[in-house]
C-alpha positions as CSV (number, residue, x, y, z in Angstrom):
1,M,66.4,84.7,99.1
2,N,69.7,83.0,98.4
3,T,72.0,84.5,95.9
4,R,74.5,82.5,94.0
5,K,78.0,83.9,93.9
6,E,79.4,84.1,90.4
7,E,82.8,82.5,90.2
8,K,85.3,84.1,87.9
9,P,87.6,82.0,85.8
10,P,91.2,81.8,87.0
11,A,92.5,83.7,84.0
12,F,90.6,86.8,85.3
13,Y,92.7,86.9,88.4
14,L,95.9,86.3,86.3
15,F,95.3,89.1,83.8
16,I,94.0,91.7,86.4
17,G,97.0,90.8,88.7
18,I,99.5,91.4,85.9
19,A,97.8,94.7,85.0
20,F,97.9,95.9,88.6
21,L,101.6,94.8,88.9
22,L,102.5,96.8,85.8
23,L,100.5,99.8,87.0
24,G,102.2,99.7,90.4
25,I,105.7,99.5,88.9
26,G,104.9,102.3,86.5
27,N,103.7,104.5,89.4
28,L,106.7,103.6,91.6
29,T,109.0,105.0,88.9
30,L,107.5,108.4,89.6
31,L,109.1,108.2,93.1
32,L,112.6,108.2,91.6
33,K,112.4,111.9,90.6
34,P,109.0,113.5,91.4
35,G,108.5,116.8,89.7
36,S,105.5,117.9,91.7
37,F,103.3,116.9,94.7
38,F,100.9,115.2,92.3
39,E,103.6,112.9,90.9
40,L,104.6,112.0,94.5
41,I,101.0,111.0,95.3
42,L,100.9,108.9,92.1
43,G,104.2,107.3,93.0
44,L,102.9,106.4,96.5
45,S,99.7,104.9,95.0
46,G,101.9,102.3,93.3
47,I,102.5,100.5,96.7
48,P,98.8,99.5,97.2
49,A,98.6,98.5,93.5
50,I,101.5,96.1,93.9
51,I,100.0,94.7,97.1
52,G,96.7,94.2,95.3
53,A,98.6,92.4,92.5
54,V,100.2,90.0,94.9
55,I,96.8,89.2,96.4
56,L,95.2,88.6,93.0
57,L,98.1,86.4,91.9
58,K,97.9,84.4,95.1
59,E,94.1,83.9,94.4
60,Y,94.9,82.8,90.9
61,L,97.4,80.2,92.2
62,Q,94.8,78.9,94.7
63,L,92.1,78.7,92.0
64,D,94.5,77.1,89.5
65,K,95.0,74.2,92.0
66,Q,91.3,73.6,92.2
67,Y,90.8,73.2,88.4
């Protein structure tokens, strides 16, 4: 049985990429002056969020060229 892959509109990748970027920047600010171990972990979680944002925004640019 073949399943059809649903394609998401390019705006999906743009909005989610911007949201991840803002989330990552917000989390990275906790690294400036962490008050506890939990804030340190949250600050470090900003790094993968920013990497994910870059990947999503690159995907947006590739899909934007196709349309």
